[in-house]
N, C-alpha and C positions, 0 to 999 in steps of 0.2 A: 037486580045482578050486578048491574057494574058497581050498584053504592057499598052491595059487596063486598065486593074484592078490594075494592077501594080500601074498605077497612080494614081487613085482615090481611092483605096482604102487601101491599102497596105501602102502608106506612110501617111495618119490619121491617121490609128492602131499603128502605130509604135511611129508616133507626141505622140499619148493619153499614149500608153501605158509609155516613157519617163517620161510623165508631173505626171502622176501617181505615179512612180516611185518617183519623187522629192516630192509629197507631203504628202508621206508616212513617210519623214522624217526631214519635217519642226513642230514646232509649231503650235497646232489650234488657228489659229487668229480671225477665223470667215469666211475666207476665204474660197472658199472652188472650185476645181479643179471638172469639170464636163467628164467623159469617158464612152462609151455608146457602146457594137456592138451586133448589130442584126441580125443575122441570121435568113432567112424563106426559107422552101421551098415550095410553092404553085401552089396545079394542081386541076384543072376547067376542069370537065366535061358535056357539055352539050348537049342534046339530041334533037340536031337541025348539022346544015351546016359544023359548027365553028369545025376546029381541035380543040381535047384537049388544055388545056394547063397546062404548067410545066413551073415554074418560077422560081430560085435560086436569093435572092437577097439577098444584106447586107448594113443596114444603121450604118455606122460610126458618131458617135457623138461627137464632145468633148466643151467644155465650162469652162467657168468662172464665177463664183462668188463673188463678191467681200465682203467684211466686211461692215457692217454698219455703215457710221462716221459723228457724228453730224444729224444721220434721214437719209442720203442719203449711195445708194447703188444700184449696177451694175449689169448687168448679159447678158453673151452674149453665145450662143451657137450653132456651125457653123456643121451641116449636111449635108452625103456625102450618097446618093443613089446608089449604083451599081450592076448590076446585074450579074452573074456568070456561066459562060458554054452558050450556046447555046439559042438565044431568042426566046423558043419557046412559046410566049403568047407575046399579044397585050396589051402594055403598056400605051396606049391611043396616046403614044409620037411617038412610035418606026416604023410605017406605016408595023405592024407583023399581019393586019386586017383580015387574015383566019385564025386565032385565037382566042381563047377565052380572053373575059378581063381579065388581072391582070393589077389595077391602081398602078404601082408603077415604074412610072419613073426612070431615071435614072437623078441623077445631083447633083450638090453642092450649097447650100445657106445658108445663116442666117433663123436659126428657131425660135433665139429669139434675141434683142438687145435691150435693157430695160434699164434705168433710172428709180429709186423708190427713191421715199420720206416718210418716216411716221414720224408723228407724232402725240401724245395722239392718239386718237380714226382715225386720217385718214392718210389713205395711198392714193398718189398718183403716177401711173405709164403708163411714158411715154416711145411711141416704140413699137418696135414687138415683141408679148406677147403671154402666152397663157390665154384661158378663156373659162372656164370650168363652166356653170350656172346651180346649180341645179342635174339631171338625164341625163345634155347634150343633152336631145331630142332634144331642138331647139337652145343653143347654148353649142359649143365643140369642141376639137381640134383634133376629127377621129383617137384617137391617135393606133387605129390598124394597118393602114397601113402606111408605110414606110417612107413615106413624110408626115409630122402633120399639120393639119390644123393651122394657126396662124393667128392674129390681130395687123395690123398694127393702134395703138389706142392710146388712152388716155384715164386711165381711173383711178374711184375714185372710193374709201370704205371709206364708214361713218359708224363707230360702235359709237354710243353712249351710249348705255348700252350691258353689254356681250347677252341677247336676241335681241334684231333688229340690223340687218345689212342693208345699202342701199350699192347697186354699180352701178354706170352708167358709161358706155362707149360711146367714140363717134370713130368710127371705118372710117378708110379712104382707107384701102384698107384690101383684107381679102387674103394671100396667103392661097394655094387653095394644097387637095393631090397629083393634078395633075400638080405639077411646080418641078423645075421653070424654063424649057425649055417651054418656050409659042411657039414656030416654030410652032407645030398644033393642036394650040387652037382652041377652036370650042363654040358654043355661052352652049352647053349642061354641057365642061367640061373645062373651060378655068382655065390658070395658077394661075389667077389674078383675085378675084369680085370686080369691078369697082364700086364706088359708097361711097354715104356717108349714113353708118347708123348709131341709137341711141340703146343702149340695156340700160334699166332699169327695176332692179330686188330690190322689197326690203322682208325681212325676217322675220319675228317672231315667237322667239323658244317661243311657250307660257309655254309648256312643255316639255316633254318627249311624252307625247301623242297628243303631236296639237303644229304642225311646219306649219304655214299658209308665204305660198311666193305666192306678187300677182307681177305681170311683165308687161311689155308693150316691145317690140322688134320692130321698125320702119328700115326695110331692103331697102335700095337704091340699087339695083344689077342692074346697066347700060349696063352689058355686059352677060347678060347671059338670056337666056328661060328656061321655064320649058321643053318643047322639040325642037327639032330641027327644026323643020320647026315650029315654034313657032316664034313672032315678041320676039324684045332684050326687055328686062324690064318685065317680063309679071311672072319674080319673086321678085318685088317688093309688098313689105306687110306691112302692121303692123299686128302684133298677139297680142292680149292684155290678159289674163289668170289667172286664180286663183288658185293656188296648195295648197293640207291639207295631211300631210303626218304625221306619229305615229308611235311608239311602248308600247304595255301597256303589262308585260309580256311576255309570249311566244306570243304573237300577233303582228302583223306592219301591215299598210297600207297606200294606197295612192288611193287620189281622185284629178283628176286636170279636171277643164273647161275650152276652149282657143276659142277665133273666131277671124278667119283671113278676114283681109279686104285689097283693093288693096291702094296702097299709090305711090308716086314717082313718078306721070305722068305712070304708069304701062298703057298698051292697051286697056286691059282688065277690068272687074267688077268683083271682087272678094268679096264673102261671104260665107264661109266654117267653118263648127265649128271642136275642137279635143275631146274628152271624153278619162278621162282614168280611171279605178277601179283596185286596184288590192290591195292583201289579202295575206300574209306572213305570217307562224305559223312554231315553232322551237321543233323539236322534239330533244332533245340533243343535238348535234350539227351539224345536220341536219338540212337544212332551205330548206322549198316547199313554193313555191310563185303561184299563179293563178292567170291571170290579164284579161282584156277586156282592146282593145283600138282602137279606130275610128280614125281614119282622114276623114273625110266627102266627101263625094262629092261638088262639089260649086253651090251656087243658082244664080251666076250670070248667065243673061241670054247668049248669042249665042257662035259661036264655039269653040271650044279650051280646053284643061284641065285646068280647074277652082278648083280642088278638094286641099285638105286642104298639104299645101309642108312644109319642112322641111328644108331651102337649109344651115343652117349652123349649121345644129347639127351634133352628135354624130350618125351615121346611122345608121352604125354597129351593133351596140347595144340591136337593135327594131325587130324589127318582123323577126330574124330568122337568120342566118349566113353567109346563100345563097346569100343573098344580092339581093334579085328579084323582089323589091319594093321601090328602092332609091330613084323613083321615085312614087308617088303615082299613082296611077291609077285615067284616068279620072273619072271614077265611085265609087272615095274614096275605103275606105278600109276598115273590120272589122278584127283586129286578137285577139284570141281567146287561151290562149297559161295556159302552165302546165310549172314548172321545180323545179328541186333541187337541191340543192350542199350541198357535204359531205366532210369532209376528209377522204381520201383514200392512206396507205400505207407511209402517212408523206407530202403527196401532195393534190392537192383540184380537185375533181371530178363535171362535172355539167351537167344535162343532161335537154334540153326540148324540147316539144311538141306546133306547132303552128296548127291553122285550120285557115284559111282566107277566106273571103265570102267578095263581093261586098257591099258597103254600099249604094247604087240604083242599087235596080234590084237583088241584094240578091246572086247572079251566082256565086257560087263555082270557086278559085285561085287556090287551092291547099292544101296541107298541106304540114308544115316542121318538120323533127329532128336532133336535134342539142347534139352534144357530145364533153364533153374538158375534159384532164387530164392536169393538172401544177402541176410540181413537181421543189422544188429549190432541187441542187445537193450537197447531202452529202461532197462532195468531195472538193466541192467548193461551198460557202453558197452567194457568190454573180453572181453565174452560175444556170440559171433558162430553164426548158426544159418543150416544150409545146406542147401537141398533139391534133387537134381540126378537128372533122369533122360535116359535114352539107350536107342534102342530103332533098333535094327540090320534094317534086310530085306533077305537073300540074297538074287538071281541067280541065283545057279550055286552049287548046294550042294553040288557036289566040291570048293569053294576055302575057303567059310564057311557059318555056320550063324544063322536063324534068333536074335538075342540081344536080349534085354531086360534092362537093370540100372537100379535104382534107389539114392540112398544118402540118407542124412541122418547130417548130422554138427552136432556143436556142437563151437566150438572157445575154450577162453582162455587171453587171452596175458597175462602182466604186463609 
């Protein structure tokens, strides 16, 4: 074990420190070296037959961003994820299926590798890239996991005015959080999502009180299935929606509607709805937020889970940090939530509470309480510490189980 860690963790770590030291003495030419190291301890305690998971992982990232020359620039990032100590967790790749899952498998891969061209109000990005659209509910990088989700894509951003922005991406392949080792891949967590997808997003900032976004995401996901017993391609879909958000003095809001239908040869007929209504209020530096989110049960006929799914979104940021609903249940789900964010002792404290019910039938799924505290350490402004807790209590043991999760994280960013 120690030899494994030395080969895959310490070597890039030492190299990154050398690179950072060299850059510190050079003039600022617009080029930038990238170095990050993120250690995480994750504990998972599910109330079922699985053993409690305890995972220690380290993600090391080194990279380089070039200066822009005649509109052209480039970026490359190399990530390594390694476990530290015993593997008392199921990474989805290590075969430790007696333990609860912590989806941070070992591996080394290019996180981003792209070239970019900027001219006036147009930007073109080619290669493996990070794509985060709106609040990342439908398209995002899943930045919480140690393996970030990135896209092999050709993207164009067009901003004819300061208030209008159009984004289009043609995606050939998605590098998932379960990569890069594909040896134990299956249809519910492959390392790479295969198939051609199109991402279209148009945003108009009409005023601080009204930002309107229209979007259509056409997913062709050939090697994926909504559940392990479903046919391949059942996550291929078209999601079309409209979002309005804004802020007025102490108040803020977001309203969103979307429809999801089948696409790209999906063997199942899909027709489901998405609804979001959220209201925020600021009291001094305390941010309060309450909301309602619905991922509807499918209207299509036939067996199988035809509910509204978000396969390329940053799902950890929604419906509780215990990640009990990464796949929407066949009866859909409604999430009523309330939360607060406030500065505390030089850091930031967050607290959230969720109640979940089925969209079809109204069965109680359960409730969840989440708490986190993040602080930039005073003796090193580049080092940030995070403590995070999630407690999910199930009201329907046939669907979910009581689950407790805890995290301790240290991240250094150069």
